[in-house]
Residue, then its C-alpha position, 0 to 999 in steps of 0.5 A: m500500500t505504501m507504493l500507492p498515491q497518498n490519496i488512494r492510500h487514505f481512501l483505502r484506509r478510510i474504508i477499513y479504519p480503524g484496521l484489523d484489530l477487532h478489540s479496538r472496534n469492540r471498545a468503540w461500544l464504550r463511547r456510550y459512557w462518554k459525555s457529548g457536546p462541547r468539552d475538553v477531552l484528553d486521549a492519553g495514549s491515542g494510538n492510531g487516533y480512532f478514539s480521539w476521532l470518535a470523541y471529536q465527532s461527539g463534539a469534544k475538543v480533543v488533545a491526543l497524546n502518543f509517545d510514537e512520533r510516527q503514529v502521531e504524524k500518521a494520525r494527524d495526516f489522515l484525520v486532520g489532513y485527509r478527513k478535514a477535522d478542525p485542527s483547533r478541536l483535534s490536535f495530535e501531540t508527541a508525549n510520554l504519559y510520564e510527562l503529564v507532570k508538566e501538563t497545565r491544561r485541564f480536561d472534562e474527560i480523559i480516555c485511556f484505553e489499553v495503555l496503563e498495562h504498558l507502564h510501571q508507574d501506573a499509580m503516578v500516571v493516575r494521580e496526574f489524571h486526577r490532577l488534570l481533570r476538572p471537579g466532577g471530571v471522568l476518567h474512562l479507563c480500559c485495560p486487559y483483564s488480567l485473568h483472561p487466559r491470553h494475558q495469563i500466559e503472556v511474556l511480560d516486558r519488564d524493561e518497559k520497551g513497549g510491551h505489557v509490563r503486567a497482565g492487566y487488572t481486575e476490579a480489585d486492582y482498579r479500586a486499589l489503583l484509583e481510589p487512593a488517587g481520589f477517584r470514585i468508581e462508578r461503573v465496571v464493564g467487561i468487554g471482549p467475549r470469546p467468539l470475538y477473541l477467536a475471530d481476532q486471533m484468526l485475523r492476526a494469524i493470517g496477517v502475520r503469516f501472509g500479510d495484512a492484505f491477505a487478511l482483509p477479505f476475512l475482515a467482513p465476516a469477522l465483524a459479525s463477532v463485533w456486532l454480536a458482542r455483548p458486555n460482561p462475558p464470563v471471562p472478558f478480554s478487557l475491563y473498563v471502568t468509569a471513574v469520577k474525580s470526587 
C-alpha cells in the first residue's frame, strides 16, 4: 500500500479504519459512557487516533497524546489532513504519559484505553489524571483483564520497551489503583467475549503469516463477532471502568 498515491492510500484506509484489530472496534461500544457536546477531552495514549476521532465527532475538543512520533504524524495526516477535522478541536501531540507532570491544561474527560498495562508507574500516571481533570471530571479507563487466559500466559516486558509490563487488572486492582488517587468508581464493564477473541486471533494469524492484505477479505465476516458482542462475558478480554474525580 505504501507504493500507492497518498490519496488512494487514505481512501483505502478510510474504508477499513480503524484496521484489523477487532478489540479496538469492540471498545468503540464504550463511547456510550462518554459525555457529548462541547468539552475538553484528553486521549492519553491515542494510538492510531480512532478514539480521539470518535470523541471529536461527539463534539469534544480533543488533545491526543502518543509517545510514537510516527503514529502521531500518521494520525494527524489522515484525520486532520485527509478527513478535514478542525485542527483547533483535534490536535495530535508527541508525549510520554510520564510527562503529564508538566501538563497545565485541564480536561472534562480523559480516555485511556489499553495503555496503563504498558507502564510501571501506573499509580503516578493516575494521580496526574486526577490532577488534570476538572471537579466532577471522568476518567474512562480500559485495560486487559488480567485473568483472561491470553494475558495469563503472556511474556511480560519488564524493561518497559513497549510491551505489557503486567497482565492487566481486575476490579480489585482498579479500586486499589484509583481510589487512593481520589477517584470514585462508578461503573465496571467487561468487554471482549470469546467468539470475538477467536475471530481476532484468526485475523492476526493470517496477517502475520501472509500479510495484512491477505487478511482483509476475512475482515467482513469477522465483524459479525463485533456486532454480536455483548458486555460482561464470563471471562472478558478487557475491563473498563468509569471513574469520577470526587
